[in-house]
C-alpha positions as CSV (number, residue, x, y, z in Angstrom):
1,M,75.1,145.4,29.3
2,N,77.4,143.8,26.7
3,T,79.9,141.1,27.5
4,L,82.9,143.5,26.9
5,N,81.7,146.0,29.4
6,R,80.9,143.2,31.9
7,N,84.4,141.8,31.6
8,A,85.9,145.3,32.1
9,I,83.9,145.9,35.2
10,S,84.7,142.4,36.5
11,A,88.4,143.0,36.0
12,L,88.2,146.4,37.8
13,I,86.4,144.7,40.8
14,I,89.0,142.0,41.0
15,L,91.7,144.6,40.9
16,I,90.1,146.5,43.8
17,C,89.7,143.3,45.8
18,C,93.3,142.4,45.3
19,C,94.4,145.9,46.3
20,T,92.4,145.8,49.5
21,R,93.9,142.5,50.7
22,L,95.8,142.7,53.9
23,P,99.5,143.5,53.2
24,A,101.9,140.7,54.0
25,E,104.1,141.3,57.1
26,E,107.8,141.6,56.4
27,G,110.5,140.4,58.8
28,K,111.5,137.4,60.7
29,V,109.1,134.5,61.0
30,Y,108.6,132.5,64.2
31,D,107.2,129.0,63.5
32,L,106.3,128.0,67.0
33,S,105.2,124.6,68.3
34,I,102.9,124.4,71.3
35,A,105.8,123.3,73.5
36,E,108.0,126.2,72.3
37,A,105.2,128.8,72.9
38,T,104.6,127.4,76.4
39,R,108.3,127.5,77.4
40,L,108.6,131.0,75.9
41,A,105.7,132.2,78.0
42,L,107.3,130.8,81.1
43,V,110.3,133.1,80.5
44,N,108.6,136.2,79.0
45,N,105.0,136.5,80.1
46,F,104.5,139.5,82.3
47,D,101.9,137.9,84.6
48,I,104.1,134.9,85.1
49,Q,107.0,137.2,86.0
50,L,104.8,139.1,88.5
51,A,103.7,135.8,90.1
52,R,107.3,134.8,90.5
53,Y,108.0,138.1,92.3
54,D,105.1,137.6,94.6
55,A,106.6,134.3,95.7
56,W,110.1,135.7,96.0
57,I,108.9,138.7,98.1
58,E,107.0,136.4,100.5
59,R,109.9,134.1,100.8
60,T,111.9,136.9,102.5
61,Q,109.6,136.4,105.5
62,I,111.4,133.2,106.4
63,K,114.6,134.9,107.3
64,S,112.6,137.5,109.2
65,A,110.9,134.8,111.3
66,E,114.2,133.0,111.9
67,S,115.9,136.2,113.1
68,I,114.9,135.4,116.7
69,Y,117.8,132.9,116.5
70,D,120.3,135.5,115.3
71,T,123.6,136.0,117.3
72,I,123.6,139.5,118.9
73,I,126.8,141.3,119.9
74,N,126.3,144.3,122.2
75,G,128.7,146.9,123.5
76,E,128.4,149.7,126.0
77,A,130.6,152.6,127.1
78,Q,129.8,155.0,129.9
79,Y,131.7,157.9,131.5
80,R,130.6,159.7,134.6
81,R,132.3,162.5,136.5
82,D,130.7,163.6,139.8
83,K,131.9,166.8,141.4
84,K,128.6,167.6,143.2
85,K,128.8,169.5,146.5
86,R,128.7,167.1,149.4
87,T,127.9,167.5,153.1
88,T,131.3,166.1,154.2
89,T,134.7,166.0,152.7
90,I,135.4,162.5,153.9
91,T,133.6,161.1,150.8
92,G,135.8,163.2,148.6
93,T,135.1,166.0,146.2
94,E,135.3,164.1,142.9
95,V,134.3,160.7,141.6
96,L,135.1,159.3,138.2
97,D,133.4,156.2,136.8
98,N,134.0,154.5,133.5
99,D,132.3,151.4,132.1
100,Y,133.3,149.4,129.1
101,N,131.1,146.3,128.5
102,V,130.8,143.9,125.6
103,G,128.6,140.8,125.3
104,V,127.4,138.1,122.9
105,S,123.9,136.4,123.1
106,K,122.1,133.8,121.1
107,K,118.7,132.1,121.3
108,L,118.5,128.4,120.4
109,P,115.5,126.6,118.9
110,T,115.2,124.8,122.3
111,G,114.1,128.1,123.8
112,T,117.5,128.5,125.5
113,T,119.2,131.9,125.5
114,L,123.0,131.8,126.1
115,S,124.9,134.9,126.7
116,T,128.5,135.9,127.6
117,D,129.4,139.3,129.0
118,L,132.7,141.0,129.8
119,R,132.1,144.0,132.0
120,N,134.9,146.5,132.9
121,H,134.5,149.2,135.5
122,R,136.9,151.9,136.5
123,N,136.5,154.0,139.6
124,A,138.6,156.9,140.8
125,S,137.9,159.0,143.9
126,D,139.7,161.4,146.2
127,A,137.7,160.1,149.1
128,F,139.5,159.8,152.5
129,F,138.7,156.1,152.9
130,A,139.6,155.1,149.3
131,V,142.2,152.2,149.6
132,Q,143.2,152.5,146.0
133,S,142.4,155.0,143.3
134,P,141.9,154.4,140.6
135,V,140.7,150.8,140.8
136,H,139.7,148.6,137.9
137,E,137.3,145.7,138.1
138,S,136.7,143.2,135.3
139,T,133.9,140.6,135.4
140,L,133.3,137.7,133.0
141,A,129.8,136.2,133.2
142,F,128.0,133.3,131.5
143,T,124.2,133.3,131.7
144,L,121.6,130.7,130.6
145,E,117.9,131.4,130.4
146,Q,115.4,128.6,129.7
147,D,111.7,128.9,129.0
148,L,109.8,126.2,130.8
149,G,106.2,127.4,130.6
150,R,104.1,128.5,127.6
151,N,107.2,128.6,125.4
152,F,108.3,125.2,126.8
153,F,111.8,124.5,125.3
154,G,111.1,126.9,122.4
155,I,107.8,125.4,121.1
156,Q,106.2,128.8,120.5
157,D,109.3,130.1,118.7
158,R,109.6,127.0,116.5
159,G,105.8,127.1,115.8
160,D,105.9,130.7,114.7
161,V,108.8,129.9,112.3
162,K,106.8,126.9,110.9
163,L,103.7,129.0,110.5
164,T,105.7,131.5,108.5
165,K,107.1,128.8,106.2
166,I,103.5,127.4,105.7
167,E,102.3,130.9,104.7
168,V,105.3,131.2,102.3
169,E,104.6,127.8,100.8
170,N,100.9,128.8,100.3
171,T,102.0,132.0,98.5
172,E,104.2,129.8,96.2
173,Y,101.2,127.5,95.5
174,T,99.1,130.6,94.6
175,S,101.9,131.9,92.3
176,L,102.1,128.5,90.6
177,D,98.3,128.5,90.2
178,R,98.5,131.9,88.5
179,I,101.4,130.7,86.3
180,E,99.4,127.6,85.3
181,S,96.4,129.8,84.4
182,Q,98.6,131.9,82.2
183,L,100.0,128.8,80.5
184,A,96.4,127.7,79.8
185,E,95.6,131.0,78.3
186,T,98.8,130.9,76.2
187,Q,98.1,127.5,74.9
188,K,94.5,128.4,74.0
189,A,95.8,131.5,72.2
190,Y,98.2,129.3,70.3
191,W,95.4,127.0,69.2
192,A,93.2,130.0,68.4
193,L,96.0,131.1,66.0
194,A,96.0,127.6,64.6
195,L,92.3,127.7,64.2
196,A,92.5,131.1,62.4
197,T,95.2,129.7,60.1
198,E,93.1,126.7,59.4
199,R,90.1,128.8,58.6
200,L,92.3,130.9,56.2
201,K,93.5,127.8,54.4
202,I,89.9,126.6,54.1
203,A,88.7,130.0,52.8
204,E,91.6,130.2,50.3
205,G,90.7,126.7,49.1
206,M,87.1,127.6,48.6
207,S,88.1,130.8,46.9
208,D,90.1,128.8,44.4
209,Q,87.1,126.6,43.7
210,A,84.9,129.7,43.3
211,R,87.4,131.3,41.0
212,K,87.5,128.1,38.8
213,L,83.7,128.1,38.7
214,Y,83.6,131.8,37.8
215,E,86.2,131.4,35.0
216,L,84.4,128.4,33.7
217,N,81.1,130.1,33.6
218,N,82.7,133.2,32.1
219,D,84.1,131.2,29.3
220,K,80.8,129.4,28.8
221,L,79.0,132.8,28.7
222,K,81.1,133.9,25.8
223,D,80.2,130.7,24.0
224,G,76.5,131.1,24.9
225,L,76.5,127.8,26.9
226,V,75.2,129.4,30.1
227,E,72.7,132.1,30.9
228,M,73.7,135.4,32.4
229,P,72.1,134.7,35.9
230,E,74.4,131.7,36.3
231,A,77.4,133.7,35.4
232,L,76.4,136.5,37.7
233,A,75.9,134.0,40.5
234,S,79.3,132.4,40.1
235,E,80.9,135.9,40.0
236,A,79.1,137.0,43.2
237,N,80.2,133.8,44.8
238,Y,83.8,134.4,43.9
239,Y,83.8,137.9,45.4
240,S,82.2,136.6,48.5
241,R,84.9,134.0,48.8
242,L,87.6,136.7,48.4
243,N,86.0,138.7,51.2
244,E,86.1,135.6,53.4
245,V,89.8,135.2,52.7
246,N,90.5,138.8,53.7
247,V,88.4,138.5,56.9
248,A,90.3,135.3,57.6
249,K,93.7,137.0,57.1
250,N,92.7,139.7,59.5
251,E,91.6,137.1,62.1
252,V,95.0,135.4,61.7
253,A,96.8,138.8,62.3
254,G,94.6,139.5,65.4
255,K,95.2,136.0,66.9
256,A,98.9,136.3,66.3
257,N,99.0,139.6,68.1
258,A,97.1,138.1,71.0
259,L,99.7,135.4,71.3
260,R,102.5,138.0,70.8
261,L,101.3,139.8,73.9
262,L,101.2,136.7,76.0
263,L,104.7,135.8,74.9
264,N,105.9,139.4,75.3
265,I,107.4,139.6,71.8
266,T,108.0,143.3,71.4
267,D,109.2,143.3,67.7
268,D,106.1,144.1,65.7
269,H,107.8,143.0,62.5
270,V,108.1,139.4,63.7
271,V,105.5,137.2,62.1
272,I,104.3,134.5,64.5
273,R,102.9,131.3,63.0
274,A,101.6,128.1,64.7
275,N,103.3,125.3,62.9
276,E,101.3,122.5,64.5
277,N,98.0,121.2,63.1
278,F,95.2,120.3,65.3
279,I,95.8,117.0,67.0
280,F,93.4,114.3,66.1
281,P,91.4,113.3,69.2
282,S,93.3,110.7,71.2
283,A,91.9,108.0,73.5
284,E,89.1,108.8,75.9
285,E,90.0,110.4,79.2
286,A,89.8,108.2,82.3
287,E,87.9,109.8,85.2
288,G,89.7,107.8,87.9
289,L,93.1,108.7,86.7
290,S,92.2,112.4,86.3
291,L,90.9,112.5,89.9
292,K,94.1,110.9,91.1
293,H,96.2,113.5,89.3
294,A,94.0,116.3,90.7
295,F,94.4,115.4,94.3
296,E,98.1,114.8,93.9
297,N,99.0,118.0,92.0
298,R,96.4,120.8,92.3
299,Q,98.0,123.8,93.8
300,D,94.7,125.0,95.5
301,Y,94.3,121.6,97.1
302,K,97.9,121.6,98.5
303,R,97.2,125.1,99.7
304,A,94.0,124.0,101.5
305,L,95.9,121.1,103.2
306,N,98.5,123.6,104.3
307,V,95.8,125.9,105.8
308,V,94.5,123.0,107.8
309,E,98.0,122.1,109.0
310,G,98.6,125.8,109.9
311,K,95.3,126.1,111.8
312,N,96.1,122.9,113.7
313,L,99.5,124.2,114.7
314,Q,98.0,127.6,115.7
315,L,95.5,125.7,117.9
316,V,98.4,123.9,119.7
317,L,100.3,127.1,120.2
318,N,97.3,129.0,121.5
319,R,96.5,126.3,123.9
320,K,100.0,126.5,125.3
321,K,99.6,130.2,125.9
322,I,97.2,129.3,128.7
323,W,100.2,127.8,130.5
324,P,102.0,130.0,133.1
325,E,105.2,131.8,132.0
326,I,108.1,130.1,133.7
327,N,111.7,131.3,133.2
328,L,114.8,129.7,134.7
329,V,117.9,131.8,134.9
330,A,121.4,130.5,135.8
331,S,124.6,132.4,135.7
332,L,128.3,132.1,136.7
333,A,130.5,135.1,137.1
334,R,134.1,135.7,138.1
335,N,135.8,139.0,138.6
336,G,139.3,140.5,139.1
337,L,140.6,143.7,140.6
338,G,143.7,145.7,139.7
339,A,145.3,149.1,139.2
340,H,144.6,148.8,135.5
341,F,142.4,146.8,133.2
342,P,145.0,144.2,132.0
343,K,145.7,143.2,135.7
344,A,142.0,143.1,136.5
345,V,141.3,140.8,133.5
346,Q,144.3,138.6,134.4
347,D,142.9,138.1,137.9
348,I,139.7,136.6,136.4
349,S,141.6,133.5,135.4
350,E,144.3,133.4,138.1
351,E,142.1,133.9,141.1
352,D,139.0,131.9,142.1
353,N,136.3,134.5,142.9
354,P,133.1,133.0,141.5
355,E,129.5,134.2,141.8
356,Y,126.7,131.7,141.2
357,F,123.1,132.7,140.6
358,L,120.0,130.5,140.0
359,G,116.5,132.1,139.7
360,L,113.1,131.0,138.8
361,K,110.4,133.4,137.7
362,V,106.7,132.4,137.3
363,S,103.9,134.6,135.9
364,F,100.3,133.4,135.5
365,P,97.3,135.6,135.0
366,L,94.3,134.4,137.0
367,E,91.6,134.9,134.4
368,N,93.8,134.6,131.3
369,N,90.9,135.6,129.1
370,K,93.0,136.6,126.1
371,A,94.8,133.2,125.9
372,E,91.5,131.3,126.3
373,S,89.8,133.4,123.6
374,Q,92.7,132.8,121.2
375,A,92.6,129.1,121.8
376,E,88.8,129.0,121.2
377,R,89.2,131.1,118.0
378,A,91.9,128.7,116.8
379,K,89.7,125.7,117.4
380,L,86.9,127.2,115.4
381,E,89.2,128.3,112.6
382,K,90.5,124.8,112.4
383,A,87.0,123.4,112.1
384,K,86.2,125.9,109.4
385,A,89.4,125.0,107.5
386,L,88.4,121.3,107.5
387,L,85.0,122.1,106.2
388,E,86.5,124.3,103.4
389,L,88.9,121.4,102.6
390,K,85.9,119.0,102.3
391,L,84.1,121.5,100.1
392,L,87.1,121.9,97.8
393,E,87.4,118.1,97.5
394,R,83.8,117.9,96.3
395,K,84.3,120.8,93.9
396,I,87.4,119.2,92.5
397,S,85.6,115.9,92.0
398,I,82.6,117.6,90.3
399,E,85.0,119.7,88.1
400,I,87.0,116.6,87.0
401,M,83.9,114.5,86.3
402,D,82.3,117.3,84.2
403,Q,85.5,118.1,82.4
404,V,86.3,114.5,81.6
405,R,82.8,114.0,80.2
406,T,83.0,117.2,78.2
407,C,86.4,116.1,76.7
408,N,85.1,112.7,75.7
409,I,81.9,114.2,74.2
410,L,83.9,116.9,72.2
411,R,86.2,114.1,71.1
412,E,83.2,112.3,69.5
413,V,81.8,115.5,68.1
414,T,85.2,116.3,66.5
415,Q,85.4,112.9,64.9
416,T,81.8,113.2,63.6
417,S,82.5,116.8,62.3
418,R,85.4,115.6,60.3
419,Q,83.3,112.8,58.8
420,V,80.6,115.4,58.0
421,A,83.1,117.6,56.3
422,D,84.5,114.7,54.2
423,L,80.9,113.8,53.2
424,Q,80.1,117.4,52.2
425,D,83.3,117.5,50.1
426,R,82.4,114.2,48.4
427,K,78.9,115.6,47.8
428,L,80.4,118.7,46.1
429,Q,82.7,116.5,44.0
430,E,79.8,114.4,42.8
431,E,77.7,117.4,42.0
432,E,80.7,119.0,40.1
433,K,80.8,115.8,37.9
434,Q,77.0,116.3,37.2
435,F,77.7,119.9,36.4
436,S,80.4,119.0,33.9
437,Y,77.8,116.8,32.2
438,G,75.3,119.6,32.2
439,R,73.0,117.9,34.6
440,S,73.4,120.5,37.4
441,D,73.4,124.3,37.8
442,T,75.5,127.0,39.3
443,D,73.2,127.7,42.2
444,T,73.5,124.1,43.3
445,I,77.3,124.2,43.1
446,V,77.5,127.5,45.0
447,R,75.2,126.1,47.7
448,F,77.3,122.9,47.9
449,Q,80.5,124.9,48.1
450,E,79.0,126.9,51.0
451,D,78.0,123.5,52.7
452,V,81.6,122.4,52.4
453,L,83.0,125.6,53.7
454,Q,80.7,125.7,56.8
455,A,81.3,122.0,57.4
456,R,85.1,122.4,57.4
457,F,84.8,125.5,59.5
458,K,82.7,123.6,62.0
459,A,85.2,120.7,62.0
460,A,88.0,123.1,62.8
461,Q,86.0,124.9,65.5
462,D,85.1,121.6,67.1
463,N,88.7,120.5,67.1
464,F,89.7,123.8,68.7
465,D,87.0,123.3,71.3
466,Y,88.3,119.8,72.0
467,Q,91.9,121.1,72.4
468,S,90.6,123.8,74.7
469,S,88.7,121.3,76.8
470,L,91.9,119.2,77.1
471,I,93.8,122.2,78.3
472,D,91.1,122.9,80.9
473,L,91.2,119.3,82.0
474,R,95.0,119.3,82.4
475,K,94.7,122.5,84.4
476,N,92.0,121.0,86.6
477,E,94.3,118.1,87.2
478,G,97.2,120.3,88.1
479,M,99.2,118.6,85.3
480,L,99.5,121.5,82.8
481,L,102.6,123.1,84.5
482,G,104.5,119.9,85.4
483,K,105.4,119.0,81.8
484,Y,107.2,122.3,81.2
485,W,108.3,123.4,84.7
486,E,111.9,123.1,85.6
487,G,113.3,123.9,89.1
488,E,111.7,126.2,91.6
489,L,110.1,129.6,91.6
């Protein structure tokens, strides 16, 4: 094949390669930092929004539990007309009764129930002995009921409300844990996009070097300074580098879409770019400080502590259920009589016609198997919760120790990989000098370019692995969310 035909075919292949490159996306460009991506995820991410709703839904249980202390207003109206046949006419042939009652009651956290009732009764009869018909009676009564047994001064009621609050708080911890997991996934997706972008830059840089070598050999081939195999090798190397660029562009687009989904960006024409380079490894992680952060901030540990507290409270409440049920009732009532309701109501305050009542009711099952069973169950559940807490503490300690060690090792690996990449680059530069003097060949240059490419890829990948390990460590410490979290769920 002559040189002219070779150049024509080469130009055609280059044209095809250029035409098959991924088209550039048009539209607005979002240059996001890691902090901006994280805050955007807190607002837009679907899973984070669902986690918030779980906490909000569970929080409604608090009002439901506290409803036992709601003020209750009750009213009643009754009408009865009795014209039944009687054995004697002395009792009359018709009796009319009307009742109009209204009352207010409220239970206090002390287990005290206070109630006030205004009862109105109207009676009309054509009985022979009826002194007055119709007659109206109004009664104002104040009643106090106090639990003195198993719900001693409201301990069961307050305990149930507190248990509900603990359950709600645990749900919030679970939601925060889910949110933190989503933030970790978002940050890893961000650095994955940064890695793909870095790999694209590396591939484009090596493609430029391969193009220069190809053009140089092509010119030398025309002058007869290189043999055909070397020219073909440089040409094949150039096309391989072009393919690597296209693959890298496709990877960037895929990683951008993965981040787009996590950030819930619905405009497909928006181009997302990670504008932060990989952070050079910082100082080594301290195991003691990480353990301190974990036990102070981890949501699952707080939840486990709450479970132990709830089981302990449940044990106290169940033990008190073994007590007898004792209810003290005291009431004061005054009434008035009149030909009509206003006069009857007026007599309540103007006349002294009190009625006092004091009662004590005691109920105690002799076997009480149910209460004893519940108390024993609560005791065992508390012991189990304590064991689970100890197990979680050990798991957290092991996780932190392993993750701290992993971070510090990957930090060293990343530093070494950067040094290896720099050394490979220097090696290529020195060999290119030898090549310019005619003391090297194309195969060696191509092989050294591949060494540089793989070393730089490896350095970028190691840096990504280090960043990912730091994210995992911050999540294991419970510190990932705190930096970006504002307010409550």
